[in-house]
C-alpha positions, 0 to 999 in steps of 0.5 A: 500500500502506498503511503499518504502524507499528513495521514494524521490530519485526516483521522477523526476529521470531516474530509471531502475528496475532489474526485474526477474518476481519473487515475489520480483521484481514483487511486486516492479514493481507494487508498483512503478506504484502505487507510480507514479514513472517513470522507465524502466525494465531490465531482464537477462534470464539465460535459466536454467528453462522451465519457463524462456521464460514465465518470459521474455514474461511476462516482455515484456507484462508488459512493453507494458501494462505500457509503459515501455522500456524493456531491455532483455539479454540472459546469456551464460551457466556458467560451474562452480561458477554459482552465481559469474559468473551470478552476474558479467554478470548481473552487466556488463549488468546493467553497460552498461544500466546505462549510460542513467539512474540515479538509479538502483532499486533492489528488495532485501528485509528483508529475503535477508538481514538476509540471507546475515547477517547469511552467513557472520556471519558464516564466520567471518565478521565486521559490514560493511560486515554483513550489505552488503545490504544497502537501498542506495549505490553507484556503479561507476556512479550511485546509487543502491537503494533497496526500499524494505529492510524493508519488508519481503517476506511474506509481499510482497506475501500478497501484490501480492495476495491481489491485484491479481498481477501475479508473478512466483516462481523460483524453483531454490530458493529451490536448496540447492546446492546454499549457500543462499538457505541452509541458507534460508531453515534452518535458516532465514525463520524460524527466521523471522517467529517468530522474524520479528519486532525485526530483523527489529529494530536490522538492523536499530540499526546496520545501525546507528552504521555503519554510526557512524563508517564511520564518522571517515573516510575521502575521501581525493581525488576521480577522475575517478576510483582513490581514496585516503582515510584517516583512523585513526585505522588499523581495518578500512582498510579492511572495507574501501577497501571492501566498495570502491572496491564493489562500483567499482564492485569488491567483495573481498573474505575471503582470500583476506581480510586475505591477506590485514591484512598482506600486504599493497601493493596488486593487487586483481584479476589482476585488482585493486591495493590497497596500504596503506601508512601513514594512507592513502589508495590508490585504482586504476586500476592496470596498467603496462604502461611504465612511464618516469623517470621524472614521477617516480621521481615525484611520489616518492617525492609525496609519491605515491605508486608504484602500483598506478603510471601507472594508474595516468600516463596513465590517465594524472592526475593533481597530486596536491592532495598530 
């Protein structure tokens, strides 16, 4: 039986598995059952392939057989930017479900981790961006756990074959119009075939380095969707903003990272306000609620940046953190 990372965090918790009926999520489902972990499943049907309905039926059959609750939703058609829109739709679905769960489990594995690494490397990235997939991360009010990051696709396939477990192969994974598939076909798969052990060790070393870097940063205040972060070096700003916005469900683009290098008072996507002032980073939802003069003056004295104030006023925060 393959080992699962963070197994202790799954015991006696309410877990939800993001399931697709493909190789990775099927392997994780059966491994969770073998480890006696309690969980339910959630599947998004994009309706793009003939076998989508069969995958949904299979998910429902597994749920019935193993006494799992199955959450199913059908995505609308996305005319452009499919990968981003599909991800946004998927996580909006998960966010609603996670009100009643502790951990969201995803079946990302070593190949996914290497593909992400190479894609970010090709565009220019630091340690945090290169290691976009973590075994444990926080998202809003729940944890995202990826128990399979130490295992390759080949290992998962061997596990399924050996145990005669059924799974589906998504034909769209070979379509090179998607960037990830291009990197998979031409770079990551071949690289892993020859250097899997070394790649695993390298990711472990990089994670240790990332943890050491993060110790230089302090979370000074957090309430609801408002954060104040303390930092020492200028180069930490982009890494921290990227990390915390990702936790809040927003992904920075390369262009937005460039903007953040030049400007320290920004609104991203019309949704998130980010202000940098005196070695502090302020992050909050961007609001335009009218404020009283008294509140504005109070914020000025307390050195609370202007783009953050309306959210604090709207939420009636007790401003004793400064």
